[in-house]
N, C-alpha and C positions, 0 to 999 in steps of 0.2 A: 426605321432601319432600312438599309439598302439590301435588296435581294441578293446582290452579288456577294456581299459580306456574309449573309446567312448561308449561302451555298459554300463559301470558302470554309466556314466553321465546320460544316458537315463533312467536307472533304478532309479536313485536318483530323477530325475525330475518327472517321470510319476508314479513311485511306492512309492515314499516318503520313500525309504529304505536307509540304510547307505552305501550300495555298493553291490557287487556281488562276488561270488567265481567262478573261472574257473580252469579246470584241467591243463592248461598250467603252472600254478603257484603252483600246488600241487604235492606232499605233503608239507604242511606248515600250520601255524596257529593252530597247535595241531591236524591236520588231517593226519592220517597215510596213507601209500601206500596201505595197505590192504583195507582201507575204500574207497580210490579212485577206486581201482579195482572193488570193490563191486558195487559202483555207476555206473561204466561204463557198467557192466554186466546188471544192472537193466534197463538202458535206451537203451541197445543194441548198444552201441557206437562201431564203427569200429576203426581200428588202427590209421587212420588219423584224427579222429574226436576229437573235444574239447567239453567238457560238462560245461554248466553254471548252477549254482544253487544259490538260495537266501534263507537266513535264516530269516524268519519273520512270521507274522501271515498270514493266507491263502489268505486274500483279497489283502493286499499290495504286498505279494510275487508274486501273480498271475499277478497283474498290472505291476510289475517290469519285470517279465519274458516276458510278451507280448511286452514290450518296447524293450527288448534285441532281441527278435525274429524279430521285425520290423527293427531294426538297422542292423541285420545280413543280411536280405534280401536286404536292401539298399546297403550294401557293394558289392553285386554282380553287381550292376549297376554303381557304382562309388561314387564320393563325393556327399553326399546329400545336398540339399538346406536347410540351417538352419541358425538361428541367433546364433553367438558365442560370448563368453565373453573373454576378455583378462586377462591373469594371470600375476602375478608379474615378472615371468621369461621370458615373451615375447611370450609364447605359448598361445593357446586358448583352450576353453572347450565349450561343448554344453551348450546353455543357454535356448533356447526355439525354437519351430518350426517357420518357416516363415509363415506369414499369407497368406491364400489363399482366393479365391473368396467366399468360404463358409461363411466366417465371415461377409459378407455383406448381407447374407440372413436374413429374419425375424427370431426372436428367436422362435424356435419351442415349447419351454416349456411354453411360455406365450400365453394365448388365445387372439385372436384379439379383439380389442375394437372398436365399431362403433362410429364414430365421426359425430355428426349432424352439419348442417350448422350454426345453432344458436350458438352452443358452439364455433365453430371456429371463428365466427364473434365477440363473446364476448371476446375471447382471443385477437383478433386483436385490440380491444378497450383498452386493458390493456397493450399493448406492450410499453416498455420505448421509450422515444424520442431518435431518432438517434443523435449521437454526432454532426454531421455536421449541423443538423437542430437546435439543442440546441444552438450551437455557434452562428448561424445566429440570433436566437431569443435574446440571451444575448446582442448582439450588437445593435439590433433593439429596443428592449424594454427598455434597461437600459443605452443605450448610451456608452457602453464600446468599446474601440478600440480593434483591432484584438489581440494584445499582451495580454491585460488584460482578454479578453473573453476566450482565450486559457488557460491562467493560472488558471482561475476559473474552467473551464471545466476539467482540468487535476488534480485539487486538490480534497481533500476529503470534501470540504466545499461548493460544488456547490448548494446543496439544502439549506444550511444555508444562503448562499449569497442571494438567492431569497427571503427567508423568512425575512431576515433583511432589504433588500432593499424595501420590500413592507410594513413592519410593522413600521419601524423607519422613521424619517424624514431626515435621513442622505443621502447624495448624493450617489448613487450606486457606483460611481467610488471610493469614500473613503472606502466603505464597501469592494469592491473588492481588493483594495490595501492593506487594513488591513489583510484580510484573506489569502493573498498570499505573497506579498513582505515584509510586516511588520513582519509576523510570521516567515518567513525564516530568517530575520535578527535577530530576538530574539532567534531562535534556534541556530544560529551560536554563540550567546553570552552565550549559555548554559541554556537558559530559557526552562523549561519543559512545553511548550505550550500545549502538549497533555493532561495536567491535567486540562485545562480550558474547562468547559462544554459549550455546545451550548446555554444553558440558560444564562450563564454568558456573553457570547459574545453578545447575544441579549440585555441583560440589559445594557451593555456598549454602544451599538449603540443607544438605546432608550434615555439614559441620554444625549448623545451628541446631538441627534436630538431635545430633549426638551430644550437644552441650559443650562443644569445643569452641563455639563462638556465640555471642549474644545476638539476639535479633536487632538490637540497636546498632550493631556493627555492620549490618548489611549494606547501608549506603556507602560507607567508607570502603568496604571490600569491593563493591562494584566499581567505584571510581578508580581504585588501584588496578583492577583487572582490565578496565577499558584502556588503560595506558600500557598494559603488558600482555599483549596477545600471546596465547598459548601457555601462559603461566597457570599454576595451580592455585586454587583458592586457599589451600593450607599455607602456601608460600606467602600469600597476601596477609594472612593472619600473623605469621611470624614477623614479616617486615614491618607491619604496622603496630606490632606489639598489642594485638587485640585478642590474645589468648585469654581464656577464662581464668579469673583469680581464684585461688583456693579459699576455703573457709577461713583458714588462719590468716591469710593475707587480707581478707576483707575485715576480719576482726581488728587487725592492727590499724587499718585505715580508719575504721569507725572509732576506735579508742583514741587515735591521734586527733581526730576532728572533735570528739567530745571534750577532750582536754583543752583544745585550742579555743573552743566556743563554750566553755563550761559556764561562764557568767551569763551569757545570753540564754542558754538552755535552762538554767536555774531560775532566771527571772520570768521566763514565759513558758512555764511547764505545759500549758494547754496547747501551745504551738510547737512544742519541742520535737514531736515526731516529724511534722512536716518540714521544719527547719533542718533537722539533721538528715532526713531522707534526701532533701534537695542537695545538701552539701556532699553527701556520699555519692549520689548518682552523678553529680557533676564531675567527681573525681574518677569514678569507675565505669561510666557509661560505655557500653560496648565491650566490657570485660566481665560483667556479672549480670545475672538475671535479676530483674527488679523484685521478684517474689522472694528470692534468697536474701537480698539486701534488706527488704522490708522486715522479714522475720528476725534477722540479726539486730536491726535497729530497735525493734520493739523489745527484744530480750535485753539489750544493753540499757535501754531507757528505764525498764522496770527496775533494774538493779540500781541505776543512777538515782531514781527518785525515792528509793527506800531509805 
C-alpha cells in the first residue's frame, strides 16, 4: 500500500475532505513546479521531505491534516492496529480505528444521574416476563404442550393468544393452533393474513365460543376477513352462510342422506356410523359441531337398525 493513499483515507474519515495533495505527485492537477517550490520554501522543507496540504475550509482542513500527521507518526512504528474495509480489487482501505478501552468509560459529556432505590424497584416491577418463564406459564395456565407453547411464544400473536383464551369460550389449544399452524397454512396458500386485525381475530373466537360459528369455519372466515379490511366477523358468517344449523335442520339433512344411502348403510352396518358421519360432515362442515352431529347420527342409526 502507498503511504500517501493511507494518509488520504485518514484525512477523508477524520476531516470529511475529498482527499489530500502531496508533493510526491506534483506538479499535477493544474499545480505548477514553481508553486510547488514556493510551498516547499514556505514550510522549510528539506530535499528529502514530502509536503502534504489540503484544500478546504479551515476547520475541516485542520482536522484532515491532524489525521495525516497522526498516520505519519504511526508509520515510524510499523503497521497500525485499525479496522480495514475490503475493496473490489482485493486490496483494503482504512475504515475506522479499532476500539480501545476508552470507549467503555462513562460518557464525559453527559452529567451523571442519581438513581434512587424506589425508582430502580419500580423499573423492576415493569420488566417483561422472561421467555422461559412465559413458556412455562403458557403450558401451566392454558394446557398447551411444549410444541404449541413454543410456537405461540415465537409468534407475533403471544399477547393476542392470551387475550383470546381469556375472553372467549374457545379452548386455548384451538386458539393457539389457529394463530400458529392455521395462519402458516393460509400464508402458504397466498392468503394475506397480515391484513386481519386483532379485533377481527377476537370476534371470530367469540363467535365460535358462543356457538354461532363452528371451529371448522375458522379458516374460511379468516380468508374472507383478509379480503375485507374493517369488516365484522359476524358479517363474514352471514355472507359465507356459515351460521350454525339448528337441530331440526341437521335432522333433516341426516334423514335425507340416510334415505339416499339406505342400501349402502344396510349392507354394511358395521361401517354405517363412519359412512354416514362422513357424508353429513361433508355437507354441514363449518355449520355444525362434530359432537352434535355425532350424537344425532348415533341416535338415527340406532332407530334405523332396529
